C-alpha positions as CSV (number, residue, x, y, z in Angstrom):
1,M,0.0,-0.4,0.3
2,S,3.1,2.7,0.1
3,A,3.0,3.4,-2.8
4,F,-0.4,4.7,-2.8
5,D,-1.5,4.1,-6.8
6,F,-4.8,4.9,-7.4
7,Y,-7.1,4.4,-10.7
8,T,-8.7,8.8,-10.3
9,L,-11.4,10.0,-12.2
10,T,-10.1,10.9,-14.5
11,D,-9.4,7.0,-15.2
12,I,-12.9,6.6,-16.0
13,N,-14.9,6.8,-19.2
14,W,-18.0,8.4,-17.1
15,H,-20.2,7.9,-20.3
16,G,-23.3,6.0,-19.7
17,K,-21.9,4.6,-16.1
18,I,-23.5,4.3,-12.8
19,A,-20.9,5.5,-9.9
20,L,-21.4,3.7,-6.8
21,L,-19.8,6.3,-4.1
22,R,-19.2,5.6,-0.9
23,A,-19.4,9.1,1.0
24,D,-18.7,10.3,4.1
25,F,-22.5,11.4,5.4
26,N,-22.6,10.4,8.8
27,V,-23.3,13.6,9.5
28,P,-24.8,15.4,13.3
29,M,-28.7,15.2,13.3
30,V,-30.5,17.0,15.7
31,D,-34.2,16.4,15.7
32,G,-34.3,14.5,11.8
33,N,-32.2,17.6,10.5
34,C,-28.6,18.1,9.0
35,T,-27.1,21.0,12.0
36,D,-23.7,20.8,9.8
37,D,-23.4,19.7,6.4
38,T,-19.5,20.2,6.2
39,R,-19.1,16.1,4.9
40,I,-22.2,16.4,2.2
41,R,-19.9,19.7,0.7
42,A,-17.3,17.9,1.3
43,A,-18.5,14.9,-1.5
44,L,-19.1,17.9,-4.8
45,P,-16.3,17.7,-6.5
46,T,-16.7,14.4,-7.3
47,I,-20.4,13.9,-7.9
48,H,-20.5,16.9,-10.1
49,H,-17.3,15.7,-11.8
50,I,-19.1,12.3,-12.8
51,L,-22.2,14.0,-13.6
52,E,-20.9,16.5,-15.5
53,N,-18.8,13.9,-17.7
54,G,-22.0,11.6,-18.7
55,G,-22.1,9.7,-15.5
56,G,-24.9,9.2,-12.9
57,V,-24.4,8.3,-9.0
58,L,-25.3,6.3,-6.6
59,C,-24.8,7.0,-2.8
60,L,-24.1,5.0,0.0
61,S,-22.8,5.7,3.3
62,H,-23.8,5.0,6.8
63,L,-24.9,7.7,9.5
64,G,-24.4,6.2,13.1
65,R,-24.3,3.0,15.1
66,P,-27.5,1.2,14.3
67,R,-28.5,-2.0,14.2
68,A,-27.9,-4.0,11.9
69,G,-31.5,-5.5,10.2
70,E,-33.1,-2.9,12.3
71,P,-33.9,0.4,10.7
72,N,-34.3,3.6,12.7
73,P,-35.9,6.5,11.6
74,A,-33.8,8.4,13.6
75,R,-30.5,6.9,11.4
76,S,-32.6,7.7,8.5
77,L,-30.1,9.2,5.2
78,A,-33.5,10.9,4.1
79,P,-32.5,13.9,5.3
80,V,-29.3,13.9,4.0
81,A,-30.6,12.7,0.2
82,A,-33.2,16.7,0.9
83,Q,-29.5,18.6,1.5
84,L,-27.8,17.2,-0.7
85,Q,-30.7,17.9,-3.2
86,N,-30.4,21.6,-1.8
87,L,-26.3,21.2,-2.7
88,I,-26.4,20.5,-6.3
89,S,-29.7,22.3,-7.6
90,Q,-31.1,19.0,-8.7
91,D,-33.2,16.1,-7.8
92,V,-32.1,13.3,-5.6
93,V,-34.2,10.0,-5.2
94,F,-33.5,9.1,-2.0
95,C,-34.2,4.4,-2.0
96,R,-35.4,3.9,1.3
97,N,-36.8,0.9,-0.6
98,W,-33.9,-1.5,-2.4
99,P,-34.8,-0.7,-5.6
100,T,-35.2,-3.2,-8.5
101,Q,-32.9,-0.8,-11.0
102,Q,-30.1,1.2,-11.6
103,P,-30.0,5.3,-11.6
104,P,-30.0,6.4,-15.3
105,P,-26.6,8.8,-16.5
106,G,-27.3,12.3,-15.0
107,A,-29.3,11.0,-11.7
108,V,-28.5,11.4,-8.6
109,W,-30.1,8.5,-5.7
110,M,-28.7,7.5,-2.5
111,L,-29.5,4.2,-1.0
112,E,-30.8,3.9,3.1
113,N,-28.4,3.8,5.3
114,T,-25.5,1.3,4.6
115,R,-25.6,0.3,8.5
116,F,-29.0,-0.8,8.8
117,N,-27.9,-3.9,6.3
118,V,-27.1,-7.0,7.9
119,G,-23.7,-7.8,6.5
120,E,-22.5,-4.0,6.0
121,K,-20.0,-4.4,9.1
122,E,-18.9,-8.2,8.6
123,N,-18.0,-6.9,5.1
124,S,-20.3,-9.3,3.3
125,P,-19.5,-10.5,-0.1
126,D,-22.8,-11.8,-0.8
127,L,-24.0,-7.9,0.6
128,A,-21.4,-6.3,-2.0
129,A,-22.8,-8.7,-4.5
130,R,-25.8,-6.9,-4.0
131,Y,-24.6,-3.6,-3.7
132,A,-23.1,-4.1,-7.0
133,T,-25.8,-4.6,-9.2
134,L,-26.8,-1.0,-9.0
135,G,-24.0,0.0,-10.5
136,D,-20.8,0.1,-13.0
137,V,-17.9,1.3,-11.3
138,F,-17.0,1.7,-7.6
139,V,-15.5,5.6,-6.2
140,M,-14.4,5.1,-2.7
141,D,-14.8,8.9,-1.4
142,A,-14.9,8.3,2.2
143,F,-11.9,8.7,3.9
144,A,-13.3,8.7,7.5
145,T,-14.4,5.0,6.5
146,A,-11.3,3.7,5.0
147,H,-10.0,2.2,7.2
148,R,-12.7,0.4,8.0
149,A,-13.4,-3.1,5.8
150,E,-17.0,-3.0,5.7
151,A,-19.5,-4.2,2.8
152,S,-19.6,-0.8,1.3
153,T,-16.2,0.5,1.5
154,S,-14.3,-3.1,0.9
155,A,-16.2,-5.9,-0.3
156,L,-18.0,-3.7,-3.1
157,A,-13.9,-2.9,-4.9
158,Q,-14.0,-6.6,-5.4
159,A,-17.4,-7.0,-7.1
160,T,-16.9,-4.3,-9.5
161,S,-15.1,-4.4,-12.6
162,A,-13.8,-0.8,-11.9
163,C,-13.0,1.0,-8.9
164,C,-11.2,4.7,-8.8
165,A,-10.5,7.5,-5.6
166,G,-12.9,9.6,-5.1
167,L,-11.1,13.5,-5.4
168,L,-12.0,14.0,-2.1
169,L,-10.3,10.3,-0.6
170,Q,-7.2,11.3,-3.0
171,A,-6.6,14.9,-1.7
172,E,-6.7,13.7,1.7
173,V,-3.5,10.8,0.9
174,E,-1.7,13.9,-0.8
175,A,-2.2,15.5,1.9
176,L,-0.8,13.1,4.7
177,K,1.8,12.3,1.7
178,K,2.9,15.7,1.7
179,A,3.7,16.0,5.8
180,L,4.4,12.4,6.0
181,F,6.6,10.7,3.6
182,N,8.1,14.5,2.3
183,P,7.8,16.9,5.0
184,T,9.4,19.8,4.7
185,K,11.6,20.4,7.4
186,P,11.6,20.7,11.0
187,V,8.5,18.9,11.5
188,V,6.7,19.4,14.4
189,A,3.6,17.0,15.7
190,V,1.1,17.9,18.2
191,V,-0.6,15.0,20.1
192,G,-3.3,15.8,22.6
193,G,-6.4,14.2,23.7
194,A,-7.2,12.2,26.6
195,K,-5.1,8.8,26.2
196,V,-1.8,7.9,25.8
197,S,-2.9,3.7,24.9
198,T,-5.3,5.2,21.5
199,K,-2.5,7.1,20.0
200,L,1.3,5.6,21.3
201,A,1.6,3.7,17.7
202,A,0.6,7.0,16.2
203,L,3.5,9.2,18.4
204,N,6.0,6.1,17.9
205,N,5.6,6.4,13.9
206,L,5.9,9.7,14.3
207,M,8.9,10.3,15.8
208,Q,11.0,8.7,13.1
209,T,9.3,11.3,11.0
210,C,9.2,14.8,13.8
211,D,12.1,16.6,14.8
212,Y,9.5,17.7,17.8
213,L,6.4,16.1,20.0
214,I,4.2,18.6,21.7
215,A,2.4,17.0,24.4
216,G,-1.0,17.4,25.5
217,G,-3.8,17.0,27.1
218,G,-4.3,13.5,29.3
219,I,-1.5,12.2,27.0
220,A,1.3,15.1,29.0
221,N,-0.1,14.2,32.0
222,T,0.8,11.4,31.6
223,L,4.0,11.6,30.6
224,L,4.5,14.1,33.1
225,L,3.8,10.9,35.9
226,A,6.0,8.7,34.2
227,E,8.7,11.8,34.9
228,E,7.6,11.1,38.6
229,N,6.1,14.8,38.7
230,P,2.7,14.5,40.8
231,I,-0.4,15.2,38.6
232,G,-3.6,14.9,41.5
233,N,-6.5,14.0,40.5
234,S,-5.3,14.6,36.6
235,L,-7.0,12.5,33.6
236,A,-4.3,10.2,33.2
237,E,-3.3,6.4,32.0
238,H,-1.3,4.5,35.2
239,D,-1.6,1.3,33.3
240,M,0.4,3.1,30.9
241,L,3.5,4.2,32.8
242,G,5.2,1.3,31.2
243,E,4.9,2.3,27.8
244,A,4.9,6.4,28.3
245,K,8.7,5.3,30.6
246,K,10.2,3.5,27.2
247,F,8.3,6.2,24.8
248,L,10.4,9.2,27.2
249,S,14.0,6.9,27.1
250,A,13.8,6.9,23.7
251,H,12.6,10.3,22.5
252,A,13.0,12.6,25.7
253,D,15.6,15.0,23.5
254,K,13.0,15.9,21.0
255,T,9.5,15.6,23.3
256,L,8.0,19.0,24.9
257,L,6.1,19.0,27.7
258,P,4.6,21.6,29.3
259,E,6.4,24.0,32.0
260,D,3.7,25.1,33.8
261,V,0.2,24.3,33.2
262,T,-3.1,25.3,34.7
263,V,-4.8,24.1,37.5
264,V,-8.3,23.4,39.2
265,D,-9.0,22.5,42.8
266,G,-11.2,19.7,44.3
267,S,-13.9,21.6,43.8
268,G,-13.8,22.6,40.7
269,E,-13.8,26.2,41.9
270,N,-10.4,27.6,42.0
271,I,-8.2,28.3,39.4
272,R,-4.3,28.4,39.4
273,V,-0.9,28.3,37.3
274,L,1.4,26.2,38.5
275,R,5.3,25.3,37.2
276,L,6.1,22.2,37.1
277,S,8.5,22.8,39.6
278,E,5.0,23.7,41.9
279,L,3.4,20.7,41.1
280,S,4.2,19.0,44.6
281,D,1.0,21.9,45.7
282,I,-1.1,20.5,43.4
283,G,-2.7,18.6,46.5
284,D,-6.2,16.8,44.8
285,G,-6.5,19.6,42.1
286,R,-6.9,18.5,38.3
287,I,-4.7,19.4,35.8
288,V,-7.2,21.2,32.6
289,D,-5.0,23.2,30.3
290,V,-1.4,23.9,29.8
291,G,-0.2,27.8,31.3
292,P,1.3,30.6,28.7
293,A,4.9,29.2,29.4
294,A,4.5,26.3,28.4
295,C,2.5,28.0,24.8
296,A,5.4,30.3,24.6
297,A,8.0,27.4,24.8
298,Y,5.0,25.9,21.5
299,G,5.6,29.3,20.1
300,R,9.2,29.5,19.3
301,V,9.5,26.4,18.2
302,L,5.9,26.3,15.9
303,A,8.0,29.3,14.2
304,K,10.6,27.2,12.9
305,A,8.9,24.6,11.9
306,G,8.8,23.3,7.9
307,T,5.4,20.8,8.9
308,I,3.4,20.9,11.0
309,I,1.1,17.8,12.1
310,W,-1.7,18.4,14.4
311,N,-3.9,16.1,16.5
312,G,-6.2,16.8,19.7
313,P,-6.6,19.6,22.2
314,L,-4.0,20.9,25.1
315,G,-6.8,20.6,28.1
316,W,-10.5,20.7,28.4
317,F,-10.7,23.5,25.2
318,E,-14.6,22.2,25.5
319,Q,-14.5,24.4,29.1
320,P,-14.5,28.1,28.3
321,P,-11.9,29.1,31.0
322,F,-9.7,25.9,30.2
323,S,-9.3,26.8,26.3
324,A,-6.7,29.4,26.3
325,G,-3.9,27.2,25.5
326,T,-5.4,24.8,22.3
327,R,-6.6,28.4,21.0
328,A,-3.6,30.1,21.5
329,L,-1.9,26.9,20.0
330,A,-4.7,27.1,16.9
331,A,-3.4,30.6,16.2
332,M,0.5,29.9,16.4
333,I,-0.1,27.3,13.8
334,A,-2.8,29.3,11.3
335,A,-0.3,32.1,11.6
336,S,3.2,29.7,10.5
337,P,4.4,29.6,6.8
338,A,4.6,25.6,7.2
339,Y,2.6,23.7,6.3
340,S,0.1,22.2,8.8
341,L,-2.3,19.6,8.7
342,A,-5.0,18.9,11.0
343,G,-7.1,15.7,11.5
344,G,-9.8,14.4,14.8
345,G,-12.6,15.9,15.4
346,D,-11.7,17.6,18.4
347,T,-9.1,19.2,16.5
348,L,-11.5,20.4,14.4
349,A,-13.6,21.5,16.9
350,A,-10.9,23.1,18.2
351,V,-9.9,24.6,14.7
352,A,-13.6,25.9,14.2
353,Q,-13.7,27.4,18.4
354,S,-11.1,29.4,17.4
355,E,-12.3,30.4,13.9
356,V,-8.8,29.8,12.9
357,K,-9.9,27.9,9.4
358,S,-8.6,29.6,6.5
359,G,-5.2,29.4,8.3
360,I,-4.2,25.8,8.6
361,S,-3.3,24.0,5.3
362,Y,-5.7,21.4,5.1
363,L,-8.3,20.0,7.5
364,S,-8.3,16.2,6.9
365,T,-11.8,14.4,7.5
366,G,-10.6,11.8,9.1
367,G,-10.4,10.6,13.1
368,G,-9.5,6.8,13.4
369,A,-8.7,7.3,10.3
370,F,-6.3,9.9,10.2
371,L,-4.3,8.0,13.7
372,Q,-4.6,4.7,11.3
373,F,-2.9,6.7,8.4
374,I,-0.2,7.8,10.7
375,E,0.4,4.6,12.2
376,G,1.2,3.3,9.2
377,S,-1.8,0.3,9.8
378,P,-3.5,-1.5,7.6
379,M,-6.4,0.8,5.7
380,P,-9.0,-1.2,4.4
381,G,-10.7,1.7,2.3
382,L,-8.1,2.4,0.9
383,A,-6.3,-1.0,-0.1
384,S,-10.0,-1.6,-1.9
385,V,-8.9,1.3,-4.6
386,L,-5.4,0.8,-5.5
387,K,-4.5,0.0,-8.6
388,R,-4.7,-4.0,-9.8
């Protein structure tokens, strides 16, 4: 998979062909309404390309985690089909029941939630064969699900005579390749979030490429504890201390831990900033953010970066009193002339909260897929559309 040698949309003669487009329409819903159509908009370039070149489109996507074989109206893609229709200014036929024929060229149809189907999660070849009767070419454009082997992301590629990557998938892979395989030095990785355990493989792989690692959130807390700093009742993984010590032993010279931290006491009311030398005073308090000295130190490193890879906030950014570190980080990355790649749900939420979207070079739509790519782990949804 290292070559990432895909067929692309331009390799297909779309005249009269029907695309089985696996998109990522797993959008937030409230009371049956789509509250953020970013993921729907991300599929538009691929849809337009196919239509403009004489093809038709049957969209496939999951939404949420319904139980297979038990269609749940709250997880129906009907509102997504309605929003897509508004965005492309042409009818979108929503197939609540299984269609008896393929869509005609020039048409856009949407199949009901793929996870309503028995066999979807199990990557069933039989289900993939049923999908394949509804189109001619499998187009994988859902990077956010590319780390999963499901019938509509993996087996379907084997059930069709032709397959290719969509424009979004192509852009995601190119952005990751630029940051990971051919980066402008120095490379700075910023990795935050709650758990070392979920990101240790990614961290170890990143250290082969990056020159500096800025650690934040619960990950930084676990590393601080591994250095025998008292952290009170802060979020940390005590059962990962052995792995954390191994990591620091190998990469201490590249790893930047916070020089100071923002702490709340046991009641959650009193907020203090403590230097690491003062952490003995933390008592039953909790670390909820980095402090101003840490932000300044990170800024000096980021100012010299050629490439920045960001996944995860520095603290409890959802709570305004504790978002200062993550906001400062977002502003510094956006202001940097370096090529910057940000991915993960919390990371994108922090970018939106900080209003710095235009300053980030590329925002990845993937969460788990983003991390799995960084780990170098198998990506069945990507492998499915490699040239064969």
